[in-house]
N, C-alpha and C positions, 0 to 999 in steps of 0.2 A: 696327603694331608700335612700341613705345616705343623711341626711339633709345638705344643703349648708351652709357654715359658713357665718354669717351676717357681712361681711366686704366689704365696697364699693370698687369696682375695681378702681385702679388708686390712692388710698390713700396710704401713706407710711405705710408699715408693719414692716420694719426694717430700722433704721437710725443709723449711727455712725458718730462721730466727733472726729478726731485725736486719733482714737483707737490705743493703744499700748499694746503689750503683750511680756513679757520677762520671761523666766524660771530662767535665771541668769542675774544679773545686767549688765554684759558685753556682753550678747548674746541676743539681741532683736529678737523675732520671727516675730512680726508684728510692722510696723512703720507707724504712721500717716495715718491710714485708714479712709477715708471719703467715705461713700457710702449711697445710699438710694435705697431700693427695695420696689416696689409698689405692693399692693394686686393684684393678678391675673397674675403677671409676671412669665415667665419661664426664669430662670437665670442660666447659666453655669459658674462655677468657675474653672479656669484652672491655671496651673502652674507646673513647674518642681517639682520633689521630694524635700521636704524640704523648699518649698516656703511659707508654712504656711496655705495651704488651709483648712486642717482638723481642725487646731487650730482656724482659723477664724470662721468656722461653729459653733464650741463649744462655742466660746466667744459670738457670737450673741444671743445665747439663755441661757446664764448664766451658762453653764456647766463648763467653765473655768473662773476664775476671770481675769479681765483685769488689766494691770499695769498703764495705763493712758487713758485719754479721756473719752467719754461717749458712751453708747449704749441705744437706745430707740427701744424696741420691743413690738408690740401690744400697742403702746402708753405709755408704762411704761419705764421710764428712770432710769438707774442705773449707778453708778460709782463704779468701782472695781468689785462688785458682786451684784446680785439682792437680795432683801430680801426673806425670806422663802415664803412669800405670793406671791411675784412676780414670783419666780421660779416655784411654784406650778401652777400658772396661765399659764405661758409659756409652761409648760409641757403638760397641758390639751389641749392647742391649737396647739400643734406641733406634727407632725408624723415624725418618724425616720426610715430610711432604710439604712442599711450599707452592704458593699459588702460581708461580711462573714455571713450574714443572722442573726446570733445571736439567733438561735432557740434552744429550749430545745429538743434535738434530740429524746429522749426516750418518750416524751409526744406526745399526739395526736396533729394533725394539729389544731383542734378546740381549744384545751387548749392553744396552742401557740398564736392563734389570740386573745383569751380572755385576755392573758397576756398584751395586748395593753391597757387594762383598768386599769392597776396598776397606782396608783396615784389618782384615783377617790375616792370619799367618800365610805368607806366600801370595799376598793380594796383588802383586804385580800381574798375576794371571787374570785378574778381574778387569784388566784394561780392555779386553775384547772377548767375546764369547768363543772365538776360534781358538784361543790359547787357554781358555779356562778349563779346569778339570771337569770330567764328565759329570761328577756329582753336583758341581756348581751349576752346570747348564741344566741339569734335571731339576734342581731347586728353582732356577729361574723360570723354566717352563711351568712348573707347578704353581709358582706365584702368579704367572700370567693367566693360567687357567682359573685361579681364584677370582680374577677380575674380568673373565670372559674375553681374553685377548690372546689365547694360545695360538690361534690361527694367524695372528699378525706378527709372530715372533721374528720372522726374517725380513719384514718390511722396514724401511727407513722410518725413524721416529717422526721426521718432518712430513711424512705422507699421511699421518693420522690427524683426525680432528682434535680440537682442543680438549674435549671431554675424554677422548681415547688417550691422549697424551697424559692427562692427569691420572688416568687409571694405570698407565705404565709407571708413573711416579709412585703410585700406591704399591704396585708389584715390586718395585725396586726397594721400597721400605720393608715389605713383607718378607723378602728373600733373606733378610737378616734374622728372621724369626725373633722379633723384638718382644721385650716385656712392656715397653713404653712406645707409643706412637705420638709424635708431636707434629701438628699440622698448623701452619701459619696461613690463615685465610684460604683454606683449601678450595672453596667454591667461588671465590671472588671474581675469577676470570671467566666464569661460565654463565650461560643464560639461566634463568630461573628453573626451568625444567631439568636441565643437565645438572645444575647445582644441587637440586634436591635429590636427584638420583645418586649423585656422588656422596652426599652425606648419608643416605640410606646404605650405600655400599660400605662406607666407613663403619657404621654402627653394626652391620651384620658381621663383617670380618672381625672386628674387635670383640664382639660377643662370642663368636665361634671359637676364637683362639685365646680368649681371656687376656686381651691386650688392653692395657690402660691407655685411654685416649685423652690428650690435652690439646685443645685447638683454640685458635683465636677466630673471631668472627665479628663482622660489622652487621650481619644479617640477624636481627633479633628473633625472627621466627626460627632460624636454624639454631640459635643459642638456646632457645626455650624448648624446641621440639627434639633435638638430638643429643642433649646432654642430660645428666642427672643433677648437675650442679653448675651454677654460674658464679664466677668470680669477676667482679668489676673493678677496674683500675680507674682512678681519677687523679690527675696531678701526681702520678707516681706512687699513690697510696691505694690500699684496698678500700674501695668505697662500700662494698658489701660482698658477702659470701653467702649465697642463698641456694636452697633447693630449687631446681628449675620449676617444679610445680607450684612453688610459692612466689614466683617472680611476678611483680606487679608493674603496671604502667608507671607508677610513681617511682619505682626503683630505676627504671630505664630513663625517665626524665631527669632524675638526679645525675645520671652519668652523661646523657646525650643531649639534654635540653629538649627543644622542640623537635629535633630530628629523630627522637626516639620512635615515633610512630611511623617512620618512613621505610623501615626494614621490610 
């Protein structure tokens, strides 16, 4: 069983104050973002293309420098960009899952999961499972068992279906034993049935291991059904921050217009 992260539920895990991000001085991407995400929450981040969802995810964990305001993640505050030590700590405590899987297709499933330990001390050994320490390989097999793929450990990643590859990506995130799991459109590349199964897997694993989940989605059914809270971005600002059970068609229309009912 993967060790549960020692962060008390209900305590802030991410906070921002007046966060701003611009790639060019005259073109702000994020404007005056104030938010607080508590440990143990499941939060969906929605918004039309270009609203700043993916940029916000990366700003919250220091992958992108911010232009203004402050970010506090895991209790560590930074302005503009985290220090190298802060960045390393955030990386160790955060798992990432993205819609294109980001697997090394010609390597084994097990090696791809071991890659999740890059950034740990001595992490050159995470380049391949054959040179990884025994306890790292055991952690990787354990993570694969969590997503029902332990029997595929020695197969090449490109031999798996799209849904299986996404589960490998989840295992690679879980092997870090994260406190926070960030997923950018995790079900977008899957068919509806596989996409729903994927989201159900996310929810089950995050609940079992008390992992905070923050994910983006264009699928409004997924946003409403698999989160406790929905934050919507529009034109780089927070349009609304609502409990999922209180989400209305009017809320979605405000963000997506006529496309809101197409999810």
